MIDOSE-1310 file (N, C-alpha, C; in nm, 2 decimals, decimal comma, always signed):
residues 145
mric	+7,25/+12,93/+19,05/+7,18/+12,85/+19,15/+7,04/+12,82/+19,10; +6,98/+12,92/+19,03/+6,85/+12,91/+18,98/+6,85/+12,79/+18,87; +6,95/+12,78/+18,79/+6,96/+12,68/+18,69/+6,95/+12,54/+18,74; +7,00/+12,52/+18,87/+6,99/+12,39/+18,92/+6,84/+12,34/+18,94
fell	+6,76/+12,44/+18,98/+6,62/+12,40/+19,01/+6,56/+12,37/+18,87; +6,60/+12,44/+18,76/+6,54/+12,41/+18,63/+6,60/+12,27/+18,59; +6,72/+12,23/+18,62/+6,77/+12,11/+18,58/+6,70/+11,99/+18,65; +6,66/+12,02/+18,77/+6,58/+11,91/+18,85/+6,46/+11,87/+18,77
ellk	+6,40/+11,97/+18,70/+6,27/+11,94/+18,63/+6,31/+11,86/+18,51; +6,43/+11,87/+18,45/+6,48/+11,79/+18,34/+6,51/+11,65/+18,37; +6,52/+11,62/+18,51/+6,54/+11,48/+18,55/+6,42/+11,40/+18,52; +6,31/+11,45/+18,51/+6,18/+11,38/+18,48/+6,16/+11,36/+18,33
aprk	+6,25/+11,40/+18,25/+6,23/+11,38/+18,11/+6,22/+11,23/+18,06; +6,14/+11,20/+17,97/+6,13/+11,06/+17,92/+6,25/+11,01/+17,85; +6,32/+11,10/+17,79/+6,44/+11,05/+17,71/+6,56/+11,03/+17,80; +6,63/+10,92/+17,78/+6,75/+10,89/+17,86/+6,86/+10,98/+17,82
sirr	+6,87/+11,03/+17,70/+6,98/+11,12/+17,66/+6,97/+11,25/+17,72; +6,85/+11,30/+17,75/+6,83/+11,43/+17,81/+6,86/+11,41/+17,97; +6,83/+11,31/+18,03/+6,86/+11,29/+18,17/+7,01/+11,27/+18,18; +7,08/+11,20/+18,09/+7,22/+11,19/+18,10/+7,30/+11,32/+18,09
atvs	+7,25/+11,40/+18,00/+7,31/+11,53/+17,98/+7,29/+11,62/+18,10; +7,16/+11,61/+18,16/+7,13/+11,69/+18,27/+7,22/+11,65/+18,39; +7,24/+11,52/+18,41/+7,33/+11,48/+18,52/+7,47/+11,53/+18,51; +7,52/+11,52/+18,39/+7,66/+11,57/+18,37/+7,67/+11,72/+18,38
tfgf	+7,56/+11,79/+18,35/+7,56/+11,94/+18,37/+7,58/+11,98/+18,51; +7,53/+11,89/+18,61/+7,54/+11,93/+18,75/+7,69/+11,93/+18,78; +7,77/+11,85/+18,73/+7,92/+11,84/+18,76/+7,98/+11,97/+18,70; +7,94/+12,01/+18,58/+8,00/+12,13/+18,54/+7,97/+12,26/+18,63
iaka	+7,83/+12,26/+18,66/+7,79/+12,38/+18,75/+7,87/+12,38/+18,88; +7,88/+12,26/+18,94/+7,95/+12,24/+19,07/+8,10/+12,29/+19,06; +8,16/+12,26/+18,94/+8,29/+12,30/+18,91/+8,30/+12,45/+18,90; +8,20/+12,51/+18,85/+8,20/+12,65/+18,83/+8,17/+12,73/+18,96
igpq	+8,07/+12,69/+19,04/+8,03/+12,77/+19,15/+8,06/+12,71/+19,28; +8,11/+12,58/+19,28/+8,14/+12,52/+19,41/+8,04/+12,41/+19,43; +8,08/+12,30/+19,50/+7,98/+12,19/+19,52/+7,87/+12,20/+19,62; +7,89/+12,30/+19,71/+7,80/+12,29/+19,83/+7,66/+12,34/+19,80
dvlh	+7,64/+12,44/+19,71/+7,50/+12,48/+19,68/+7,43/+12,38/+19,59; +7,51/+12,32/+19,49/+7,45/+12,22/+19,41/+7,43/+12,09/+19,49; +7,51/+12,06/+19,58/+7,49/+11,94/+19,67/+7,37/+11,95/+19,75; +7,35/+12,08/+19,80/+7,23/+12,10/+19,88/+7,10/+12,08/+19,81
tlln	+7,10/+12,13/+19,68/+6,99/+12,11/+19,60/+6,96/+11,97/+19,57; +7,06/+11,89/+19,54/+7,05/+11,75/+19,50/+7,02/+11,67/+19,62; +7,06/+11,69/+19,73/+7,03/+11,61/+19,86/+6,88/+11,64/+19,89; +6,83/+11,76/+19,87/+6,69/+11,79/+19,89/+6,60/+11,72/+19,80
nlkv	+6,66/+11,69/+19,68/+6,58/+11,61/+19,58/+6,58/+11,46/+19,61; +6,64/+11,41/+19,70/+6,64/+11,27/+19,74/+6,52/+11,24/+19,81; +6,44/+11,34/+19,86/+6,31/+11,32/+19,94/+6,19/+11,30/+19,85; +6,21/+11,31/+19,72/+6,09/+11,29/+19,63/+6,05/+11,15/+19,62
qdrq	+5,93/+11,12/+19,58/+5,89/+10,98/+19,56/+5,92/+10,91/+19,44; +5,95/+10,99/+19,33/+5,97/+10,93/+19,20/+6,11/+10,87/+19,20; +6,10/+10,73/+19,17/+6,23/+10,66/+19,17/+6,33/+10,70/+19,07; +6,29/+10,73/+18,94/+6,37/+10,77/+18,84/+6,45/+10,89/+18,87
nrvc	+6,38/+10,99/+18,94/+6,44/+11,12/+18,98/+6,54/+11,09/+19,09; +6,51/+11,01/+19,18/+6,61/+10,98/+19,29/+6,74/+10,91/+19,23; +6,72/+10,81/+19,14/+6,84/+10,75/+19,08/+6,92/+10,85/+19,00; +6,86/+10,94/+18,93/+6,93/+11,04/+18,84/+7,01/+11,14/+18,95
ttia	+6,94/+11,17/+19,06/+7,00/+11,25/+19,16/+7,12/+11,20/+19,22; +7,12/+11,06/+19,25/+7,23/+10,99/+19,31/+7,35/+10,98/+19,21; +7,32/+10,97/+19,08/+7,43/+10,97/+18,99/+7,48/+11,12/+18,98; +7,40/+11,22/+18,98/+7,45/+11,35/+18,97/+7,54/+11,39/+19,09
iaiv	+7,50/+11,33/+19,21/+7,58/+11,36/+19,34/+7,72/+11,29/+19,32; +7,72/+11,17/+19,26/+7,86/+11,11/+19,24/+7,94/+11,18/+19,13; +7,87/+11,24/+19,03/+7,95/+11,32/+18,94/+8,00/+11,45/+19,00; +7,93/+11,52/+19,08/+7,97/+11,63/+19,15/+8,09/+11,59/+19,24
aetc	+8,09/+11,48/+19,31/+8,20/+11,43/+19,39/+8,32/+11,40/+19,30; +8,30/+11,35/+19,18/+8,41/+11,32/+19,09/+8,47/+11,44/+19,05; +8,39/+11,55/+19,01/+8,44/+11,67/+18,96/+8,51/+11,75/+19,07; +8,46/+11,76/+19,19/+8,50/+11,86/+19,29/+8,57/+11,79/+19,40
spft	+8,62/+11,67/+19,38/+8,69/+11,59/+19,49/+8,59/+11,53/+19,59; +8,60/+11,40/+19,62/+8,51/+11,33/+19,72/+8,50/+11,39/+19,86; +8,61/+11,45/+19,90/+8,61/+11,50/+20,04/+8,52/+11,62/+20,05; +8,47/+11,68/+19,95/+8,38/+11,79/+19,97/+8,23/+11,74/+19,97
vlpa	+8,21/+11,61/+19,93/+8,08/+11,56/+19,92/+8,04/+11,46/+20,03; +8,15/+11,39/+20,07/+8,13/+11,28/+20,17/+8,07/+11,32/+20,31; +8,12/+11,44/+20,37/+8,06/+11,48/+20,49/+7,91/+11,51/+20,47; +7,86/+11,58/+20,37/+7,73/+11,61/+20,35/+7,65/+11,47/+20,33
lmne	+7,70/+11,38/+20,26/+7,63/+11,26/+20,25/+7,61/+11,18/+20,37; +7,72/+11,18/+20,45/+7,71/+11,11/+20,58/+7,62/+11,18/+20,68; +7,61/+11,31/+20,67/+7,52/+11,38/+20,75/+7,37/+11,35/+20,70; +7,35/+11,35/+20,58/+7,22/+11,32/+20,52/+7,17/+11,19/+20,54
yrvp	+7,26/+11,09/+20,57/+7,22/+10,96/+20,60/+7,15/+10,95/+20,73; +7,16/+11,04/+20,82/+7,10/+11,04/+20,95/+6,95/+11,07/+20,94; +6,90/+11,11/+20,83/+6,76/+11,14/+20,81/+6,69/+11,01/+20,82; +6,58/+11,00/+20,90/+6,51/+10,87/+20,92/+6,43/+10,82/+20,79
dlnv	+6,42/+10,90/+20,68/+6,35/+10,86/+20,57/+6,42/+10,75/+20,49; +6,35/+10,64/+20,46/+6,42/+10,53/+20,40/+6,46/+10,56/+20,26; +6,39/+10,64/+20,18/+6,42/+10,68/+20,05/+6,55/+10,77/+20,05; +6,57/+10,85/+20,14/+6,69/+10,92/+20,16/+6,81/+10,84/+20,19
qngv	+6,79/+10,75/+20,29/+6,90/+10,66/+20,32/+6,95/+10,57/+20,21; +6,85/+10,52/+20,14/+6,88/+10,43/+20,03/+6,95/+10,52/+19,92; +6,90/+10,64/+19,90/+6,96/+10,72/+19,80/+7,11/+10,76/+19,83; +7,13/+10,79/+19,95/+7,27/+10,82/+20,00/+7,36/+10,69/+19,98
lkal	+7,31/+10,57/+20,01/+7,39/+10,45/+19,98/+7,41/+10,43/+19,84; +7,32/+10,46/+19,76/+7,34/+10,45/+19,61/+7,44/+10,55/+19,56; +7,43/+10,68/+19,62/+7,52/+10,78/+19,58/+7,66/+10,74/+19,61; +7,68/+10,68/+19,73/+7,81/+10,64/+19,78/+7,86/+10,53/+19,68
sflf	+7,78/+10,43/+19,64/+7,83/+10,33/+19,55/+7,87/+10,39/+19,41; +7,78/+10,48/+19,37/+7,81/+10,53/+19,23/+7,95/+10,62/+19,25; +7,96/+10,69/+19,36/+8,08/+10,77/+19,39/+8,20/+10,68/+19,38; +8,20/+10,56/+19,45/+8,32/+10,49/+19,44/+8,34/+10,42/+19,31
eyig	+8,24/+10,40/+19,23/+8,25/+10,35/+19,10/+8,32/+10,46/+19,01; +8,29/+10,58/+19,03/+8,34/+10,69/+18,95/+8,48/+10,73/+18,99; +8,51/+10,73/+19,12/+8,64/+10,79/+19,15/+8,75/+10,68/+19,15; +8,70/+10,55/+19,14/+8,80/+10,44/+19,12/+8,91/+10,42/+19,23
pmge	+9,04/+10,40/+19,20/+9,14/+10,38/+19,30/+9,16/+10,49/+19,40; +9,11/+10,61/+19,37/+9,13/+10,72/+19,46/+9,03/+10,70/+19,59; +8,94/+10,60/+19,57/+8,86/+10,57/+19,69/+8,92/+10,50/+19,81; +9,03/+10,46/+19,79/+9,11/+10,38/+19,90/+9,14/+10,48/+20,01
lfvv	+9,14/+10,61/+19,98/+9,17/+10,71/+20,09/+9,05/+10,73/+20,19; +8,93/+10,69/+20,13/+8,81/+10,71/+20,21/+8,75/+10,58/+20,28; +8,82/+10,47/+20,27/+8,78/+10,35/+20,31/+8,75/+10,35/+20,47; +8,85/+10,40/+20,54/+8,84/+10,41/+20,68/+8,71/+10,47/+20,74
cllf	+8,68/+10,59/+20,67/+8,56/+10,67/+20,72/+8,43/+10,59/+20,70; +8,42/+10,51/+20,59/+8,30/+10,45/+20,56/+8,29/+10,30/+20,61; +8,40/+10,24/+20,66/+8,40/+10,11/+20,70/+8,29/+10,08/+20,81; +8,29/+10,17/+20,90/+8,20/+10,15/+21,02/+8,05/+10,17/+20,97
vvcc	+8,02/+10,25/+20,89/+7,88/+10,26/+20,84/+7,84/+10,14/+20,76; +7,93/+10,09/+20,68/+7,90/+9,97/+20,60/+7,88/+9,85/+20,69; +7,97/+9,83/+20,79/+7,95/+9,72/+20,88/+7,82/+9,73/+20,96; +7,78/+9,85/+20,99/+7,65/+9,86/+21,06/+7,53/+9,83/+20,98
llfv	+7,54/+9,87/+20,84/+7,43/+9,84/+20,75/+7,42/+9,69/+20,73; +7,52/+9,62/+20,74/+7,50/+9,47/+20,70/+7,41/+9,40/+20,81; +7,39/+9,46/+20,91/+7,31/+9,40/+21,02/+7,16/+9,46/+21,02; +7,14/+9,55/+20,94/+7,00/+9,62/+20,94/+6,91/+9,52/+20,87
rvvc	+6,78/+9,52/+20,91/+6,69/+9,42/+20,86/+6,62/+9,46/+20,73; +6,65/+9,58/+20,68/+6,60/+9,62/+20,55/+6,68/+9,57/+20,44; +6,61/+9,49/+20,35/+6,69/+9,42/+20,25/+6,77/+9,51/+20,15; +6,69/+9,62/+20,11/+6,76/+9,70/+20,01/+6,88/+9,77/+20,07
cccc	+6,89/+9,81/+20,20/+7,00/+9,87/+20,26/+7,11/+9,76/+20,27; +7,08/+9,64/+20,30/+7,19/+9,54/+20,31/+7,25/+9,51/+20,17; +7,17/+9,51/+20,07/+7,22/+9,49/+19,93/+7,31/+9,61/+19,90; +7,27/+9,73/+19,92/+7,35/+9,84/+19,90/+7,49/+9,84/+19,97
acwl	+7,47/+9,80/+20,11/+7,60/+9,78/+20,18/+7,69/+9,68/+20,12; +7,64/+9,57/+20,07/+7,73/+9,46/+20,01/+7,79/+9,51/+19,89; +7,72/+9,59/+19,81/+7,77/+9,64/+19,69/+7,88/+9,74/+19,72; +7,85/+9,82/+19,82/+7,95/+9,93/+19,86/+8,07/+9,86/+19,92
llll	+8,06/+9,75/+20,00/+8,17/+9,69/+20,06/+8,26/+9,62/+19,94; +8,18/+9,57/+19,85/+8,26/+9,51/+19,73/+8,34/+9,62/+19,66; +8,28/+9,73/+19,64/+8,36/+9,83/+19,57/+8,48/+9,89/+19,66; +8,45/+9,91/+19,78/+8,57/+9,95/+19,87/+8,68/+9,84/+19,88
llff	+8,65/+9,72/+19,88/+8,75/+9,61/+19,90/+8,82/+9,60/+19,75; +8,75/+9,62/+19,65/+8,82/+9,62/+19,51/+8,92/+9,72/+19,50; +8,90/+9,84/+19,54/+8,99/+9,94/+19,53/+9,10/+9,95/+19,64; +9,06/+9,88/+19,75/+9,16/+9,88/+19,87/+9,27/+9,78/+19,85
y	+9,23/+9,67/+19,79/+9,35/+9,57/+19,76/+9,39/+9,55/+19,62
């Protein structure tokens, strides 16, 4: 668990190859010790102000979901979306989009649970949330049909 906190510091690295290796390492750690502890660390990291750090965190969440099955990650993501912070909500939406890009056709199993959230997001006045919702809806429809 301690290594996860060290890896969070590596997400700030200036080299893209280091960040990419760090993000994939979260998947290996989650496979070894279980996704819940790693996911808790990553979801807390969505509250930081650094955009690059948040984007790497969302990709790491998607990789953890791909490695340990999406049904272990989706409830935590949906619960974290209730936080009123816009950075966290946007990060959760991006994590969901990356998640559905990574899991591919297996995502059709989870369309029903996310459809209501996506439909509600289309009527929000925040532009970035609407864009994320449109992209997520596109991914859901691509794999559903």
